[in-house]
Steps between C-alpha positions, in 0.01 A plus 500: 500500500640839399391862490647750253500878531397630158630852574863384530717254311745255655762776543245722674480735206166665430303334218262656253216409741638729771302826544826697463542357153145548377330206671168531679497550876185285532625218280555158652862489622551152642507185292413168673685211333445126551537163323185317393459115512630474141824673594413824321568839654187707568458851627250766606547868588389667826523854635629387844800279568327314783204407276737368232690284750179350645360424156819334373520291817137397465539392134804287574326341802199424280731337247655281768153390631372428150243779523664736255280703264659705224373859541481545127311173438180631659480775242353258247135573442233279655342442159810339353532267798128415491515406133788261576319357803189433292705337229666266751176410673392143422132530413269387219431720198158617618633587845795683346265714293298585806809597700627715214161675480493562874855637486422741212178632651561501875868460588696686235316835543595502867857364501618439142723811469622503858852382598462159657699605803291810571162338564405487869271259686257781584457573125423137425247498786329816373487365146339175619251698707392703197483191283278327756240778487406433139635156395412142575703286739637273224627802311656644816670167565638483147631853521661437839657182370660693213639771727623250758666284235669801344656606830601141575698505176645838586620365836642184342693710245640729766301809403364556848525327837132454583164435335264785593197296394579256782523770766279475809328825399372340179185291531498223246164486311288203589150369468268629772392265773197306388265243644497333163297180514559218254212377291321196629411209275139612464611829348722322249205289387271806497726697269574200280128436468446849361755441223385389155548127459808524275686719749402330823800262487729803509378573854538145617843460345625822666366391837588129489855558369575827681592685181556862416272631230766508225588136566148363508418676169810336348423140604535253218394139445860378503548642849254252651598150607165342592662163582751646745258754640731794430513822298819670387485880501722586206395845384290809546345734247597864545485832323845653451556819306159488330521140387390171654759231568548170673776496761610300802298525820600751767861462616573331164436162653278213387333296771281194541180516706251233610196441281196433721261236370207743499683747277619216276136416428414863425798546268437173317139602435609845383759354263242266356256786438770748386788297356832684552664615179861615442544867572813710437636815659848653507720355774672737740811372675552523873709744698823302458463518121423872503121488461503514119264363236659189356293299259150371565334258737211276409277314743146360507323762714218376720319831533417734211237756420172340406193654337426608143711816476754425222741756643551304822372146456781252538748761615682483832316655796631844589511548878368857505214409267418194705488712815261753350295268283475179702638519854346828622159436344498164681578681827214739436255218423615326817421809705866550595545817295277793398304505174679644198506876426487631145778735397478798265492269197220288645726204576431312821794510738525254786671526834647215704336633815828517691865396489413164658302394193772476242570167333802469730251410775483149346876461548458616861223241549738226374770598750258496791344168392840330487618643832173411675543144379849479651702509177856589584618856457761381252226335294277809504790722393605268217148449366437876504835581339635694795874537539666340806776759487535675835291241685630316803735212435237247609280595203761616249727192528309224674145569384454217256190439284414134447228307321323488833494881499337500156239248616429704812449817295275326248286362781480841668360671191269215414351491850456873522408605144366192326359308796679178408597235750684170490297181508582245767817296441461164333619177654862592422469838668530695174291808422372436149299808404336828593127554506278797555389541855127496558 
């Protein structure tokens, strides 16, 4: 650690910076000098000698502790770091587009042109507070994730020592406390019963397999193994950049789930009445492959638009259209949502009647049904496609899913949703079939 007097050279002769030789009396006289972790000499000017000494000592101490931050590194603008952080983030194409949109509209205007080192925790807290007054919780969470991830990268690259988004004064956006009640089996049947015949199996498939909407609408005949009593979840249908594509399920991971006997009967009848035909959409690769369109994917879709409209008949079911044209009207007919209201163009618009009435409620029902029946947590997580990352070692490493787990899950759904029960064992003690309970 060294300090240099800029007014005098090594022989104590006045330099051009000295006031007697034309220099400014208020200019910074003392230069703090230190060596950074890479062995390079760094410096910074101060007006007072004591301040220069303290700063140089601090920088060298930080370097020794591994906490060194280059003073010039933090001058890089937040926007440049955010773009890099978004590029490095491992997400699917549709999620990436959403994050980029949230950044452009809600993050960049606040921080984009600011030096990454100059943003304080109080400013992040105030920004989140303003965002929360007019924006939904999911949007707030996405915006916070972008800001937090950007500062994480800045810390990792030595641009600043701390992440202001993780400060105690910043309240992380979260869903409000809710006494959210899962649907009971009667409600599942009630809503399914208000669906047109050709779409009723969609409800039962979502509930009995615990699927997200995009995955249930992408089920194909080749995914079903009736003999083994299993269904492989291989794809979802999604809208990315204005076009519809097939892509891997969430987390880019296929999975196999139990096929309850009751659902097997429903799907077999549906396939007999509406034979699956090959259907092709572009295939979007997963996160590891960059989320790009690469070729096409063909499968024999189970569920398609029915009816006589030549514009839609035989096409894949679009989730938003299904919600407005099938799901919400069924809720209204079931008395779970208000009647439709006509808009300015005379088109009837339906409401779900509350955030608890989305199609995701069927997936929630599935989780509760399996847990109530005593299916292991590892089994529930695997069947629902949840990641075990971050879970306790007991579940993450030792939570195995066996054929018995599959049988237990099938029986749980059959007993609860389809009212099936096993007949008495034969003389050998073997359960031979399932029959409807009286």
